[in-house]
LOBAMI-921888 format. One record per residue (C-alpha): x, y, z. Coordinates in steps of 0.1 Angstrom, whole numbers, padded with zeros to 4 digits, always signed. Layout:
XYZ;...
REM end
This chain:
+0185+0066+0013;+0153+0055-0008;+0137+0080-0030;+0100+0082-0038;+0104+0061-0067;+0123+0032-0050;+0095+0035-0019;+0067+0027-0046;+0088-0007-0058;+0096-0013-0020;+0058-0009-0011;+0044-0029-0039;+0069-0057-0029;+0062-0057+0008;+0026-0061-0003;+0028-0089-0027;+0049-0107+0003;+0018-0108+0022;+0043-0103+0053;+0034-0077+0077;+0070-0076+0089;+0079-0062+0054;+0052-0037+0052;+0054-0025+0087;+0088-0002+0083;+0072+0016+0052;+0038+0026+0070;+0037+0056+0091;+0025+0053+0126;-0004+0081+0118;-0014+0062+0085;-0050+0062+0070;-0057+0036+0045;-0092+0035+0026;-0097+0002+0008;-0120+0000-0021;-0147-0016-0001;-0148+0022+0013;-0137+0011+0046;-0111+0034+0063;-0080+0024+0086;-0068+0052+0108;-0033+0047+0126;-0007+0021+0122;-0024-0003+0145;-0058-0004+0124;-0039-0007+0092;-0020-0035+0105;-0050-0053+0115;-0067-0046+0081;-0036-0060+0063;-0031-0090+0081;-0069-0101+0076;-0063-0092+0037;-0030-0114+0038;-0048-0143+0056;-0080-0141+0035;-0059-0143-0001;-0039-0170-0006;-0010-0170-0032;-0017-0133-0040;+0001-0114-0069;+0000-0075-0063;+0014-0051-0091;+0014-0014-0094;+0015+0005-0128;+0006+0037-0146;+0024+0059-0117;+0018+0095-0124;+0034+0118-0099;+0015+0149-0085;+0041+0164-0064;+0073+0153-0052;+0098+0173-0026;+0124+0161-0001;+0098+0157+0026;+0064+0151+0009;+0052+0133-0021;+0019+0121-0040;+0015+0097-0067;-0015+0081-0085;-0017+0047-0099;-0035+0014-0110;-0032-0015-0091;-0043-0051-0101;-0044-0083-0078;-0052-0119-0082;-0053-0149-0057;-0075-0175-0041;-0100-0170-0016;-0119-0199+0002;-0098-0221-0026;-0116-0200-0055;-0102-0177-0079;-0104-0142-0070;-0090-0106-0084;-0097-0070-0089;-0081-0039-0099;-0086+0000-0094;-0070+0033-0091;-0053+0045-0059;-0039+0076-0045;-0009+0077-0018;+0006+0105+0001;+0043+0098+0013;+0060+0117+0041;+0098+0119+0050;+0107+0131+0083;+0139+0122+0083;+0142+0086+0088;+0132+0079+0054;+0096+0076+0031;+0067+0060+0049;+0031+0059+0039;+0010+0086+0053;-0024+0083+0031;-0037+0055+0005;-0068+0054-0009;-0079+0026-0034;-0110+0025-0056;
REM end
């Protein structure tokens, strides 16, 4: 079974794939994701819509997560802070960004899923 550290790698790789089918199993049904724009997406359906829009807008994206700091980890709950960086092409022009993020994970017996993500 995946541990929280494995989840972080799997989630970053899934996001970098720009394929919702890879991201979906890692997202909790009640997930809440706040993008660096301040826009909040609540529930897996809204999160899916937002991620699919990003995947469609950003071509050849590379995404990385570094400087992970675990705030807490237990058998059912984990929270971590991280730095993120992305680059790709929007409308055929180079684009990119970086910032800090916070994630809350939950394990309800079926493995780790993302409950909260806040990017800034």
